[in-house]
N, C-alpha and C positions, 0 to 999 in steps of 0.2 A: 183449714187443716193443712198441715205441712208434713211432707214425707221427705226425709233426707236419706239418700242412699249412698253408701260408701262400700268400697271393695274390702272384704275381709281377707282377700288373698294377696300374697306378695306379688311384686311385679315379676315379669318374665326374666329379668336379669338376676333375681334372687337377692337383691340388695335392699329390700324394703319397698314401700309404696312409691309408685311413680308420682312425681310432683306435677300437679295440675294447677296452673295459675288461677283459673276461675272455672268452676263447673257450672255450665248453663242450667237454668231452671226451666223445666217443661211442665205443662199442665197435663195431667193424666186423668181421664174421665172413665169411671166404671160404668158397667151396663145399667146400674141403678141411677145414673145421672149425677153421681157425686164426683166433683172435680177436686183434685189435690194438686198442690205444687210439689214437684219432686226434683231434687238436685241429683241428677244421675251421673255417676262417674263414667266417662266414656271408655274406660278400660274394662268395664264389666261386660259379661256376656248377657244376652237376652235372658237366659235362664236365671242368672244371678239377680237381674233387675226384677223379674217376676217374683222370685223368692222374697226379695226385700219388700216388694209391694204387698205381698200376702201378709208378711209379718207386720208391716206398718199399718195396714188397713184392717188387721185382725181378722183375716179371712181364714176360715177353718178348712176349706177345701184344699187339697194338695195343689201346689204351684204348677204341677205338670198339666193341670186342667185349664190353665190360662195362657193367653197369648197377648201380644201387643200389636196394634195396628195404628197407622197414622190417620190423619184427617181424610185422606183419599181412600181409606180402607186397604192400603197396601200393608202386607205383613211386615213387621219389623223383624229383621234377621241380624245375626252377628255381623254380616257384611255391610248392612246399611244403618245399624244402630248409631254409630259414632256421628255420621252425617246428620241424622235426624235430631240428635241431642244438640249438636253444635248450631243447627239452624233453629233450635227451640220450637220444633214442631209440636203441636198438641197431639197427644197420644191417647188411644183408647185401650182399656184393659178389660178383657171379657173372657168368658168361658170359651174354650175351643169349639164347643158345640154351637155356640151362638154366632160364630164367625162364618 
């Protein structure tokens, strides 16, 4: 199963989407053990990534109930998301309560 995530928002300069040569692909594993490959745009916020994952995985719970963590269980934040995407770290997608 593949999930492709793209930014629906214009770039900060207001002149359209920022061009990204190649968007790295990360594995994202749900708490149920389902792993999907996700092409995550590094210009997205964590909130946008979580919303897109909910849509692509057809999860009915509100996105605010979910968070991303890396393999070491470190919380993925807006400050470290870009680095984790570029290094193609495997990510975990789970309910906030499970973290």
